[in-house]
C-alpha positions in Angstrom: -78.3 21.0 10.7 -81.4 19.2 9.4 -83.9 20.7 7.0 -86.1 21.5 10.2 -83.4 23.8 11.3 -82.3 21.8 14.3 -78.7 20.9 14.9 -78.3 17.0 14.6 -75.5 15.7 16.8 -72.7 13.7 15.0 -73.7 10.4 16.7 -77.4 10.8 15.7 -76.4 11.5 12.1 -74.3 8.3 12.0 -77.2 6.4 13.3 -79.7 8.1 11.0 -77.6 7.3 7.9 -77.2 3.6 8.9 -80.9 3.3 9.5 -81.4 4.7 5.9 -79.2 1.8 4.5 -75.7 3.1 4.3 -72.9 0.7 5.7 -71.2 2.0 8.7 -68.0 3.0 6.7 -70.0 4.9 4.2 -72.2 6.5 6.9 -69.0 7.8 8.7 -67.8 9.2 5.4 -71.0 11.0 4.8 -71.0 12.6 8.3 -67.6 14.1 7.6 -69.0 16.6 5.0 -71.3 19.0 7.1 -73.1 20.6 4.1 -74.0 17.4 2.3 -74.8 15.6 5.6 -77.3 18.3 6.4 -78.9 18.0 3.1 -79.1 14.1 3.5 -80.6 14.5 7.0 -83.2 16.7 5.5 -84.0 14.1 2.8 -84.4 11.3 5.3 -86.6 13.4 7.7 -88.9 14.6 4.9 -89.4 11.4 3.0 -91.0 8.4 4.8 -89.8 5.9 2.2 -86.2 7.0 2.6 -86.5 7.1 6.5 -87.9 3.6 6.6 -84.7 2.2 5.0 -83.3 1.5 1.5 -81.2 -1.2 0.0 -77.5 -0.2 0.0 -77.5 0.8 -3.7 -80.3 3.3 -3.3 -78.9 4.6 -0.1 -75.6 5.1 -1.7 -77.3 7.1 -4.5 -79.1 9.2 -2.0 -75.8 10.1 -0.3 -74.3 10.9 -3.8 -77.3 13.0 -4.5 -76.8 15.0 -1.2 -73.1 15.7 -2.3 -74.3 16.9 -5.7 -77.0 19.1 -4.2 -74.4 20.7 -2.0 -72.5 21.9 -5.1 -75.4 23.1 -7.0 -78.1 25.9 -6.8 -81.1 25.4 -4.6 -83.5 25.7 -7.5 -82.8 22.2 -8.7 -85.9 20.0 -8.3 -84.7 17.8 -5.5 -88.0 15.8 -5.1 -87.8 14.9 -8.8 -84.3 13.3 -8.2 -85.4 11.6 -5.1 -88.4 10.0 -6.8 -86.2 8.9 -9.7 -83.8 7.1 -7.4 -86.7 5.4 -5.4 -88.4 4.1 -8.5 -85.1 2.8 -9.9 -85.0 5.1 -12.9 -81.7 6.5 -11.8 -79.6 3.4 -11.0 -76.1 4.6 -11.2 -73.9 7.7 -10.1 -73.3 8.4 -13.8 -77.1 8.7 -14.4 -77.6 10.7 -11.3 -74.9 13.2 -12.3 -76.4 13.5 -15.7 -79.9 14.1 -14.1 -78.6 16.9 -11.9 -77.0 18.6 -14.8 -80.2 18.3 -16.8 -82.4 19.8 -14.0 -79.9 22.6 -13.6 -80.3 23.7 -17.2 -84.0 22.9 -17.8 -86.7 24.9 -16.0 -90.1 23.2 -14.9 -92.2 21.6 -16.3 -89.8 18.8 -17.0 -90.2 16.9 -20.3 -90.0 13.3 -18.8 -89.2 11.7 -22.2 -86.3 14.1 -22.8 -85.1 13.7 -19.1 -85.1 9.9 -19.5 -83.3 9.9 -22.8 -80.5 12.3 -21.4 -80.2 10.3 -18.2 -80.1 6.8 -19.8 -83.4 5.8 -18.2 -84.7 2.5 -19.7 -81.6 2.3 -21.9 -81.3 -1.2 -23.4 -78.7 -2.6 -25.7 -77.8 -6.3 -26.4 -74.2 -7.8 -26.3 -74.7 -8.3 -30.1 -75.4 -4.7 -30.7 -72.4 -3.7 -28.7 -70.2 -6.0 -30.6 -71.4 -4.6 -33.9 -70.7 -1.0 -32.7 -67.2 -2.0 -31.6 -66.4 -3.7 -34.9 -67.6 -0.7 -36.8 -65.5 1.7 -34.7 -62.4 -0.3 -34.9 -62.7 -0.6 -38.8 -63.5 3.1 -39.3 -60.7 4.4 -37.1 -58.0 2.2 -38.6 -57.0 0.6 -35.3 -54.2 -1.8 -35.9 -52.8 -3.2 -32.6 -53.5 -4.3 -29.1 -51.6 -1.2 -27.7 -54.7 1.0 -28.4 -57.1 -1.3 -26.4 -57.4 1.1 -23.2 -57.9 4.3 -25.3 -60.4 2.5 -27.6 -62.5 1.5 -24.8 -62.5 5.0 -23.3 -63.4 6.5 -26.7 -66.3 4.0 -27.1 -67.7 4.8 -23.7 -67.8 8.5 -24.9 -70.0 7.8 -27.9 -73.7 8.4 -27.8 -74.6 4.9 -28.7 -72.6 3.4 -25.7 -72.8 6.2 -23.2 -75.2 4.2 -20.9 -74.0 0.7 -21.8 -72.5 -1.5 -19.2 -68.7 -0.8 -19.0 -68.0 -4.5 -18.5 -70.0 -5.4 -21.5 -68.1 -2.7 -23.7 -64.8 -4.0 -22.4 -65.8 -7.6 -23.0 -66.9 -6.9 -26.6 -63.7 -4.8 -27.3 -61.6 -7.6 -26.1 -63.3 -10.1 -28.3 -63.1 -7.9 -31.4 -59.3 -7.2 -30.8 -58.7 -10.9 -30.3 -60.4 -11.8 -33.5 -58.6 -9.0 -35.4 -55.2 -9.1 -34.0 -54.9 -12.5 -32.5 -53.8 -13.3 -28.9 -52.5 -10.3 -27.0 -48.7 -9.9 -27.3 -48.5 -11.9 -30.5 -47.2 -10.1 -33.6 -49.9 -9.8 -36.3 -48.4 -8.0 -39.4 -50.7 -7.2 -42.2 -48.6 -9.0 -44.7 -46.6 -12.2 -44.4 -43.8 -11.5 -42.0 -40.3 -11.8 -43.3 -38.4 -14.6 -41.6 -35.6 -13.3 -39.5 -32.3 -14.9 -40.4 -30.4 -16.6 -37.6 -27.7 -14.5 -36.2 -24.4 -15.3 -37.7 -21.5 -16.1 -35.4 -20.1 -12.6 -35.9 -23.5 -11.1 -35.0 -23.6 -13.1 -31.8 -20.1 -12.0 -30.9 -21.0 -8.3 -31.7 -24.1 -8.6 -29.4 -22.0 -10.2 -26.6 -19.3 -7.5 -27.1 -21.7 -4.6 -26.9 -23.4 -6.1 -23.8 -20.1 -6.5 -22.1 -19.0 -3.0 -22.9 -22.3 -1.7 -21.4 -21.8 -3.7 -18.2 -18.3 -2.4 -18.0 -19.5 1.2 -18.3 -22.4 0.9 -15.9 -21.0 -1.7 -13.5 -24.5 -3.3 -13.7 -26.2 -0.1 -12.3 -29.6 1.2 -13.5 -28.9 4.2 -15.7 -31.9 6.3 -17.0 -32.4 9.7 -18.7 -35.0 12.4 -18.7 -34.9 13.6 -22.4 -37.2 16.7 -22.9 -37.4 18.6 -26.1 -36.4 22.2 -25.3 -39.2 23.8 -27.3 -41.4 24.9 -24.5 -41.9 25.0 -20.7 -42.5 21.8 -18.9 -46.1 21.0 -17.5 -47.6 18.9 -14.7 -47.5 15.8 -17.0 -43.6 16.1 -17.2 -43.4 15.8 -13.4 -44.4 12.2 -13.7 -41.6 11.6 -16.4 -39.1 13.4 -14.1 -40.3 11.3 -11.1 -40.2 8.0 -13.0 -36.8 8.5 -14.5 -34.9 10.1 -11.7 -36.9 8.2 -9.0 -36.3 4.8 -10.6 -32.7 5.4 -10.9 -32.3 6.6 -7.3 -34.4 3.7 -5.9 -31.9 1.3 -7.5 -28.8 3.3 -6.5 -28.2 4.3 -10.2 -27.8 7.4 -12.2 -30.0 9.6 -14.3 -29.1 12.0 -17.2 -30.9 15.1 -18.0 -30.5 15.0 -21.8 -31.8 17.8 -24.0 -33.3 16.3 -27.2 -32.2 19.4 -29.3 -32.5 18.0 -32.9 -34.9 20.7 -34.2 -33.3 24.2 -34.0 -36.4 25.7 -35.6 -38.2 25.5 -32.2 -35.6 25.6 -29.5 -34.8 28.6 -27.3 -32.3 29.2 -24.6 -34.9 30.2 -22.1 -36.4 26.6 -22.4 -33.0 25.0 -21.7 -32.7 27.0 -18.5 -36.1 26.5 -17.3 -36.0 22.7 -17.8 -33.0 22.3 -15.5 -34.5 24.7 -13.0 -37.8 22.7 -12.8 -36.0 19.4 -12.4 -33.9 20.8 -9.6 -37.0 22.6 -8.0 -38.8 19.1 -7.9 -35.9 17.8 -5.9 -33.7 15.9 -8.4 -30.1 16.5 -9.5 -28.9 15.3 -12.9 -25.8 13.0 -12.8 -24.9 14.5 -16.2 -26.3 17.2 -18.4 -26.1 16.1 -22.0 -27.6 17.0 -25.4 -28.4 15.0 -28.4 -26.3 17.5 -30.4 -23.3 16.2 -28.4 -23.5 13.2 -30.6 -24.1 14.7 -34.1 -20.8 13.5 -35.5 -21.3 10.0 -34.2 -24.9 9.9 -35.4 -23.9 11.1 -38.9 -21.3 8.3 -39.0 -23.9 5.8 -38.0 -26.2 7.1 -40.7 -23.5 6.5 -43.3 -22.9 3.0 -41.9 -26.7 2.3 -42.2 -26.6 3.3 -45.8 -23.6 1.0 -46.3 -25.5 -1.9 -44.8 -28.3 -1.2 -47.3 -30.7 -0.2 -44.5 -31.2 3.5 -45.5 -31.6 5.5 -48.7 -32.0 9.1 -49.8 -35.5 10.1 -50.8 -36.5 13.1 -52.9 -40.2 12.6 -52.7 -42.5 15.5 -51.6 -44.0 15.5 -48.1 -47.3 14.6 -49.6 -45.9 11.6 -51.6 -44.1 10.4 -48.5 -47.4 10.3 -46.6 -49.0 8.4 -49.4 -46.1 6.0 -49.6 -46.2 5.4 -45.8 -49.8 4.5 -46.0 -51.2 7.6 -44.1 -53.9 8.0 -46.8 -54.9 4.4 -47.2 -53.6 2.4 -44.3 -51.2 0.4 -46.4 -47.7 1.4 -47.3 -46.0 1.1 -50.7 -42.2 1.2 -51.6 -40.8 4.6 -52.4 -39.4 5.0 -56.0 -36.0 5.7 -54.4 -36.0 2.8 -52.1 -33.8 0.4 -54.2 -31.3 3.0 -55.5 -27.7 1.9 -55.4 -25.9 2.2 -52.0 -23.1 4.3 -53.6 -25.8 6.7 -55.0 -27.4 7.1 -51.6 -23.9 7.8 -50.0 -23.2 10.5 -52.6 -26.7 12.1 -52.1 -26.4 11.9 -48.3 -23.0 13.7 -48.6 -24.6 16.4 -50.8 -27.4 16.8 -48.2 -24.7 17.3 -45.5 -22.8 19.9 -47.6 -25.9 22.1 -48.3 -26.7 20.8 -51.8 -30.4 20.6 -51.0 -33.0 22.9 -49.5 -35.4 21.7 -46.9 -37.8 19.1 -48.1 -35.9 18.4 -51.3 -34.1 15.4 -49.8 -34.5 13.0 -46.7 -32.6 10.0 -45.5 -35.1 7.2 -44.8 -34.6 4.0 -43.1 -35.2 0.9 -45.2 -37.4 -1.1 -42.7 -40.2 -3.7 -43.2 -43.2 -2.5 -45.2 -44.9 -5.8 -44.7 -45.0 -5.4 -41.0 -48.3 -4.3 -39.4 -46.6 -1.5 -37.4 -46.6 1.9 -39.1 -43.4 2.6 -37.1 -41.6 0.1 -39.5 -42.7 1.9 -42.7 -39.5 3.6 -43.7 -39.2 6.4 -41.1 -37.2 9.5 -41.8 -33.7 9.4 -40.2 -32.4 12.8 -41.5 -33.8 16.0 -42.9 -32.4 19.3 -44.3 -32.9 22.3 -42.1 -31.4 25.8 -42.6 -32.0 27.3 -39.2 -28.7 27.6 -37.2 -28.4 25.4 -34.1 -28.1 27.1 -30.8 -24.9 25.0 -30.0 -23.4 23.8 -33.4 -24.4 27.1 -35.2 -24.0 26.7 -38.9 -21.8 23.5 -38.8 -24.7 21.2 -39.8 -27.2 21.5 -42.6 -28.8 18.2 -41.8 -30.4 17.1 -38.5 -31.3 13.6 -37.3 -35.0 12.9 -36.3 -36.1 11.7 -32.9 -36.8 8.2 -34.3 -33.1 8.0 -35.4 -31.5 9.9 -32.5 -33.4 8.6 -29.4 -32.4 4.9 -29.4 -28.7 5.5 -30.7 -28.0 8.2 -28.0 -29.5 5.8 -25.4 -27.1 3.2 -26.6 -24.1 5.6 -26.6 -24.9 6.8 -23.1 -25.3 3.2 -21.9 -28.9 3.7 -20.7 -30.1 0.5 -19.0 -33.8 1.4 -18.9 -35.3 3.7 -21.6 -38.5 4.7 -19.8 -41.1 6.5 -21.9 -44.9 7.1 -22.2 -47.3 4.6 -23.8 -47.7 6.6 -27.0 -44.1 5.2 -27.8 -45.1 1.5 -27.4 -45.3 1.3 -31.2 -41.9 2.9 -31.5 -40.3 0.1 -29.4 -40.0 -2.1 -32.5 -38.3 0.6 -34.6 -36.1 1.4 -31.6 -35.0 -2.2 -31.4 -34.7 -2.5 -35.2 -32.3 0.4 -35.6 -30.0 -0.8 -32.7 -30.0 -4.3 -34.3 -29.5 -3.0 -37.8 -26.3 -1.1 -36.6 -25.3 -4.0 -34.2 -25.0 -1.6 -31.2 -25.9 -2.1 -27.6 -29.7 -2.1 -27.3 -31.3 -0.6 -24.1 -34.5 -1.9 -22.7 -37.5 0.3 -23.5 -40.4 0.3 -21.0 -43.6 2.3 -21.1 -45.8 4.0 -18.5 -49.1 6.0 -18.8 -49.2 9.8 -19.3 -50.5 12.1 -16.7 -52.9 14.9 -17.4 -55.5 16.9 -15.3 -59.1 17.5 -16.0 -60.0 21.1 -16.9 -56.6 21.9 -18.1 -54.5 22.0 -21.3 -50.9 20.7 -21.8 -50.5 21.6 -25.5 -47.7 24.1 -26.0 -49.4 25.4 -29.1 -52.6 26.1 -27.2 -50.9 27.6 -24.2 -49.0 29.9 -26.5 -52.2 31.1 -28.0 -53.6 31.8 -24.5 -50.5 33.8 -23.7 -50.3 35.6 -27.1 -53.9 36.6 -27.0 -54.0 37.9 -23.4 -56.2 35.2 -21.8 -53.4 34.6 -19.3 -50.4 36.7 -18.1 -47.5 34.5 -19.5 -46.5 30.9 -19.3 -46.2 31.2 -15.5 -49.7 32.4 -15.0 -50.9 30.5 -11.9 -54.0 29.5 -13.7 -52.0 27.2 -15.9 -50.6 23.9 -15.1 -47.1 24.5 -16.4 -44.5 23.7 -13.7 -43.3 27.4 -13.6 -47.0 28.4 -13.1 -47.5 25.9 -10.3 -44.3 27.1 -8.7 -45.4 30.7 -8.9 -48.7 29.9 -7.5 -46.8 28.5 -4.4 -47.5 24.8 -4.8 -44.6 23.0 -2.9 -42.5 20.7 -5.1 -42.9 18.0 -2.4 -46.7 18.1 -2.9 -46.3 17.5 -6.6 -44.0 14.6 -6.0 -46.4 13.2 -3.4 -49.3 13.5 -6.0 -47.3 11.7 -8.7 -46.0 8.9 -6.5 -49.5 8.1 -5.2 -50.7 7.6 -8.9 -48.3 4.7 -9.3 -46.5 3.7 -12.5 -48.8 1.7 -14.8 -49.5 1.8 -18.5 -52.9 3.3 -17.9 -53.2 6.9 -18.8 -54.1 9.2 -15.8 -56.6 11.9 -16.5 -57.0 13.1 -12.8 -59.6 15.4 -11.5 -58.1 18.8 -10.4 -59.8 18.4 -7.0 -57.8 15.4 -6.4 -54.5 17.3 -7.1 -55.6 20.2 -4.9 -56.4 17.8 -2.1 -52.9 16.4 -2.2 -51.5 20.0 -2.1 -53.8 20.7 0.8 -52.8 17.7 2.8 -49.1 18.4 2.2 -49.4 22.0 3.4 -51.6 21.0 6.4 -48.7 19.5 8.2 -45.9 21.8 6.9 -47.2 25.3 6.4 -47.0 27.9 9.3 -50.3 29.7 10.3 -50.8 33.4 10.5 -53.9 35.5 11.5 -55.3 36.9 8.4 -58.4 39.0 7.5 -59.5 39.3 3.8 -62.2 42.0 4.2 -61.6 43.8 7.5 -64.4 45.1 9.8 -63.3 47.4 12.6 -64.0 46.4 16.1 -63.4 48.6 19.1 -63.2 47.1 22.7 -64.9 49.9 24.7 -64.0 48.6 28.2 -60.2 48.8 27.8 -58.0 52.0 27.9 -56.9 53.7 24.5 -53.4 52.5 25.1 -54.3 48.9 26.1 -51.8 46.5 24.5 -51.0 43.0 25.4 -48.2 41.2 23.4 -49.2 37.5 22.8 -46.8 34.8 21.9 -48.6 32.2 19.6 -47.4 29.0 17.9 -47.1 29.1 14.1 -48.6 25.6 14.1 -50.5 23.9 16.9 -49.1 20.4 16.0 -45.6 21.2 14.7 -43.7 23.1 17.5 -40.5 23.1 15.5 -42.0 25.8 13.2 -41.6 28.3 16.1 -43.9 31.1 17.2 -44.7 34.7 16.5 -45.5 37.6 18.9 -48.4 39.9 18.1 -50.2 42.8 19.8 -53.8 42.6 21.2 -55.1 46.1 21.5 -58.3 48.2 21.9 -58.8 48.3 18.1 -59.1 45.1 16.2 -60.2 44.0 12.7 -62.3 40.9 12.0 -63.6 39.3 8.9 -66.7 41.1 7.7 -68.4 37.8 7.1 -67.9 36.8 10.7 -70.6 39.4 11.8 -74.4 39.5 11.3 -76.7 42.4 12.4 -79.3 39.8 13.3 -78.7 36.6 15.3 -80.3 33.1 14.7 -80.0 29.7 16.2 -77.9 28.2 13.6 -75.4 31.0 13.6 -72.4 30.8 15.9 -70.2 33.8 15.0 -70.6 37.5 16.1 -73.8 39.3 16.4 -75.3 41.9 18.7 -75.4 40.4 22.3 -73.4 37.4 21.2 -70.1 36.2 22.6 -67.2 34.7 20.5 -63.7 33.7 21.2 -60.7 35.2 19.2 -58.1 32.7 18.2 -55.1 32.8 20.6 -56.5 35.9 22.4 -56.7 35.6 26.3 -60.4 36.5 26.5 -63.6 36.2 24.5 -65.6 39.3 23.4 -69.3 40.3 23.3 -70.8 42.6 20.8 -72.8 45.4 22.5 -73.7 47.5 19.5 -72.5 48.6 16.0 -72.4 51.6 13.7 -73.5 51.6 10.1 -72.7 53.5 7.0 -75.8 55.8 6.5 -75.5 55.5 2.6 -75.5 51.6 2.5 -76.7 50.4 5.8 -73.7 48.1 6.2 -71.8 47.7 9.5 -68.6 49.7 9.6 -67.7 49.4 13.2 -68.5 47.0 16.0 -68.5 48.1 19.7 -67.6 45.2 21.9 -66.8 44.3 25.5 -63.7 42.3 26.5 -64.8 39.6 28.8 -61.7 39.9 31.2 -63.8 40.1 34.4 -66.0 37.8 36.3 -66.6 34.1 35.5 -65.1 33.3 32.1 -67.6 32.7 29.3 -67.2 29.7 27.1 -67.8 30.8 23.5 -69.2 28.4 20.9 -67.2 29.7 18.1 -63.7 31.3 17.5 -62.9 33.8 14.8 -59.7 35.3 13.5 -58.6 38.9 14.0 -55.7 41.3 13.5 -54.9 44.2 15.9 -54.2 47.8 15.0 -50.9 48.9 16.6 -48.7 51.4 14.8 -45.6 50.9 17.0 -45.2 47.2 15.9 -46.3 47.8 12.3 -49.6 46.0 12.9 -51.6 45.2 10.7 -49.5 44.3 7.7 -51.4 45.5 4.5 -51.4 43.2 1.5 -51.4 45.2 -1.6 -52.9 42.4 -3.8 -54.3 39.0 -2.9 -54.9 37.0 -6.0 -57.5 34.3 -6.1 -57.2 31.9 -9.0 -60.2 30.0 -10.1 -60.7 27.5 -12.9 -59.5 28.8 -16.2 -61.9 26.6 -18.3 -65.5 25.7 -17.6 -65.4 22.1 -18.8 -63.6 19.1 -17.3 -62.8 18.0 -20.8 -61.6 21.1 -22.5 -63.0 21.1 -26.1 -60.9 21.7 -29.2 -62.2 25.3 -29.5 -60.7 25.9 -26.1 -60.9 29.7 -26.3 -64.6 29.5 -26.3 -64.5 27.6 -23.0 -62.7 30.2 -20.9 -64.4 30.6 -17.6 -65.4 34.1 -16.4 -63.8 35.5 -13.4 -60.9 33.0 -13.2 -58.8 35.8 -11.5 -60.0 37.7 -8.5 -57.9 40.4 -6.9 -58.6 41.6 -3.3 -56.9 44.7 -2.1 -58.2 44.9 1.5 -56.5 41.9 3.1 -54.4 42.3 6.2 -52.0 39.9 8.0 -50.6 39.8 11.5 -47.3 41.5 12.0 -45.6 38.0 12.6 -45.5 37.9 8.7 -42.2 39.8 8.7 -40.1 37.6 10.9 -41.7 34.4 9.3 -41.0 35.6 5.7 -37.4 36.4 6.7 -37.0 33.0 8.3 -38.4 31.0 5.5 -36.3 32.8 2.9 -33.1 32.4 4.9 -33.8 28.8 5.3 -34.6 28.3 1.5 -31.3 29.9 0.6 -29.4 27.7 3.0 -30.9 24.5 1.7 -30.4 25.7 -1.8 -26.7 26.5 -1.3 -26.0 23.0 0.4 -27.9 21.2 -2.4 -26.0 22.9 -5.1 -22.6 22.4 -3.5 -23.4 18.7 -3.0 -24.7 18.4 -6.7 -21.4 20.0 -7.9 -19.3 17.2 -6.1 -21.5 14.3 -7.2 -22.4 15.2 -10.8 -20.1 14.0 -13.6 -19.0 16.5 -16.3 -19.8 15.5 -19.9 -16.8 14.9 -22.0 -18.5 16.6 -24.9 -18.8 20.0 -23.3 -16.1 22.6 -24.1 -15.0 25.7 -22.1 -17.4 28.6 -22.9 -20.3 26.2 -23.6 -23.8 27.6 -22.9 -24.9 24.5 -20.9 -27.3 25.6 -18.1 -25.5 25.5 -14.8 -26.9 24.4 -11.3 -27.1 27.5 -9.1 -28.6 28.2 -5.7 -30.8 31.0 -7.2 -32.7 28.4 -9.2 -34.2 27.0 -6.0 -35.1 30.2 -4.2 -38.0 32.4 -5.1 -40.7 34.5 -3.4 -42.9 31.4 -3.4 -40.7 30.0 -0.6 -42.7 32.3 1.7 -46.0 30.3 2.1 -48.3 30.0 5.0 -51.9 29.3 6.0 -54.1 32.3 6.7 -56.0 30.9 9.6 -59.6 30.0 8.5 -58.9 31.5 5.1 -56.7 29.6 2.7 -53.1 28.8 2.0 -51.0 31.6 0.4 -47.6 32.2 -1.1 -45.7 35.4 -1.9 -45.8 36.2 -5.7 -42.8 37.2 -7.7 -44.4 40.6 -8.4 -43.8 41.3 -4.7 -41.1 43.9 -3.7 -39.9 43.4 -0.1 -36.7 45.0 1.0 -36.6 42.9 4.1 -36.2 39.6 2.1 -33.2 40.9 0.2 -30.1 38.9 1.2 -28.2 40.8 3.9 -31.0 43.3 4.4 -31.4 44.5 8.1 -35.0 45.7 7.4 -37.5 44.2 9.8 -40.8 45.6 8.4 -42.3 47.5 5.5 -40.0 49.9 3.7 -40.9 52.6 1.3 -41.4 51.2 -2.1 -42.5 47.7 -0.8 -45.4 46.0 -2.5 -46.9 42.7 -1.1 -48.7 40.3 -3.5 -50.1 37.1 -2.3 -51.3 34.2 -4.4 -53.8 31.7 -3.1 -52.2 28.4 -3.4 -55.3 26.3 -2.5 -58.4 26.7 -0.4 -58.7 25.1 3.0 -61.3 22.7 1.6 -62.7 21.8 -1.8 -64.7 24.7 -3.3 -68.4 23.7 -3.2 -68.9 25.8 -6.3 -66.8 23.5 -8.5 -68.4 21.1 -10.9 
């Protein structure tokens, strides 16, 4: 529809947008979004300068404006924005977005000077000024290496001074500053004079060759990877990328992948996290070749620590935590030797044994690696290898009083497990040097570390500490609350694991961090469900409809496909009777030219019903004036009428159990108001992030579909689990009675396996709070039983919510 109220044909819109100045491809894209296309057509019709044609840049901005206006209130001063584009004050989409937000929050009259400032109008900055700002930022933030280039550019772009600067000029200036400060990319630039590495001795060369040969003998040249989570919380959407990269890379090359629990901190580890991690790995579609623990190797790690001391590559330190931070340069950017660094080897051996035997309390003694304080990398400034902890370990109980750190454990267990590719996120780039240093210092096989960018979603938080605060303070209902982006929450919401893998795989594997719009993730879920989810007739807010021209006992049983394009999904049989229910929003008491659904005197089609219907009259509630019943005629006689619109419906038919009443339908909206959740995240909680509807009804085909989906899920889970049991290798470290989580069929089957599209409504999945006897294994129930309670979660809407920012 154009602003004049007349429908504009698709072909006319395409021509109109091209005349305005959009290339054909962009014009075709603009036509696909009806709401913004209508707005754009109105802009063109009502503005002669736009209608006479613009250059491509301005035409593209007009198209972007129509999209922005389709998502905001009508009170925004549209003419002000159009004028600013036409006179080139607004020259980029970023500026346009800022302008829309400004007008949303400022009532007329508009302060032009303030508007221009907030939207970057007239912003000017020289390359020399950009260069000076970059130099100041790098110096004040103690940036020391090329690895931080990407994050530095992102942070600079977020500063007030460079908000409207050319991204290319900011990048060029940052490259120039980094080059001057750190030398050519890839070259080592230590702060002090680097120690000259001695040439390997013959014995060292032989040792390297021997360890390499042993590795190849163990792996047969295969790719071996590992997914090494800390069992101190539930996995989130970011971990799905790590799982995909590690398991997927190994599978792609015909190799093997371990699930290795990095359980070196008993103070934060709980049994529920171990179990959930395995469950999520398997739910995403992967099977560990072996399940191992860092604690499997505590004895070997201790022996290697003793060897490191004997080689004068480690020492026991008694400094306070504050003194260690100062020594490691955390207060002044330059390390200094610890006073215990040069203590005799024998003395450190005695002290380390005393640590092991409980002679010290936590923080009274630490084993630190003797690395290279002259190196420019803080990861080479005498990292801690062992510390004293008094908390019993979940597997080794009270056997150990000392526990290895991640920096000591990770590379050595990778070596012991013959990992060929140590794949990790980019925040461990600096750790690659200390990883290699420790393997070389002990002359053990050295795996190859490679890095990839982290994944996060806008408008969400991944911090375990912050999520715990939301749970403890009642902002959400547990770690699996579907408003969160933990994997257990996404599973409960009904997101298919295949959709998550599709999303992650589409991002690719690069070193760039991925902070993805939530809308992009939801669109991937939507596309995945479009071709796989069965479809049921569903009404959220029912309005009664009576067909006056058919008998009271009229009933026609209709067989309908569960998906029009996927016949293998099967069909359902539903009743069509005198009493139907339609969506309340599909009826208006007064008709209009631009309205195509039901109104008095109007005819519409009913999806998959044999005849259309015409509304003859309606009854209202005397108290509210709202329609409570529609009286209609079934057009089953005479020449067939061709309706312009079709609506969904559900019949009332007690003998078949129709309609199926949904006790709760939960609609989950954004938990946070901001795309970039601020540090004071609790103040950013969005109102009405959970809406509960108690009036929804579904066609009676729900029962047979739910039973079928649950049975199929159990069969697939059983087959997968049996196959995994045959193909996985038991760890030689595990003993009988060990509490290692086991792969079971139940891990893969939950109520969320029942998911479907409510036709013209949204995609839904059955929540774990549901109680449905018919879904119990072996149950003969075919419909609602006493005590049943149906709860549906909206997985995702049918299209992006226009109310989202």
